[in-house]
C-alpha positions in Angstrom: 0.0 0.0 0.0 2.8 2.4 0.9 4.4 1.7 -2.5 1.2 2.7 -4.2 1.0 5.9 -2.3 4.6 6.7 -3.1 3.8 6.3 -6.8 7.2 5.0 -7.6 8.9 8.2 -6.2 6.6 10.6 -8.1 4.1 11.1 -5.4 5.0 14.8 -5.0 3.9 15.4 -8.6 1.1 12.8 -8.9 -1.0 13.7 -5.7 -1.1 17.4 -6.2 -2.2 16.8 -9.9 -5.0 14.5 -8.6 -5.9 17.3 -6.1 -6.0 20.0 -8.7 -8.0 17.9 -11.0 -10.5 17.1 -8.3 -10.7 20.8 -7.4 -11.4 21.9 -11.0 -14.0 19.2 -11.6 -15.7 20.2 -8.3 -15.8 23.8 -9.3 -17.3 23.1 -12.6 -20.2 21.5 -10.8 -20.6 23.8 -7.8 -20.2 27.3 -9.4 -22.9 26.9 -12.0 -25.2 25.4 -9.4 -24.6 28.4 -7.1 -25.2 30.8 -10.0 -28.4 29.1 -11.0 -29.8 29.5 -7.5 -28.7 33.1 -7.4 -30.4 33.9 -10.7 -33.5 32.0 -9.7 -33.8 34.1 -6.5 -33.3 37.3 -8.5 -36.0 36.4 -11.0 -38.4 35.5 -8.2 -37.8 38.9 -6.7 -38.3 40.7 -10.0 -41.5 38.8 -10.5 -42.7 39.7 -7.0 -41.9 43.4 -7.6 -43.7 43.3 -10.9 -46.8 41.7 -9.4 -46.7 44.3 -6.6 -46.5 47.2 -9.0 -49.4 45.8 -11.1 -51.7 45.7 -8.0 -51.2 49.4 -7.2 
């Protein structure tokens, strides 16, 4: 197991590369989801304001 983790002496290069890849892949999922939620909230607020202005 330790030999696998050492990656044949290249662990200092391999593990950070895996970490960077995981970070980038995570961000490609998380950031669009956060933006979608933000835009949805903004659109709901605009719709509520529009409905309120039509009532008065």
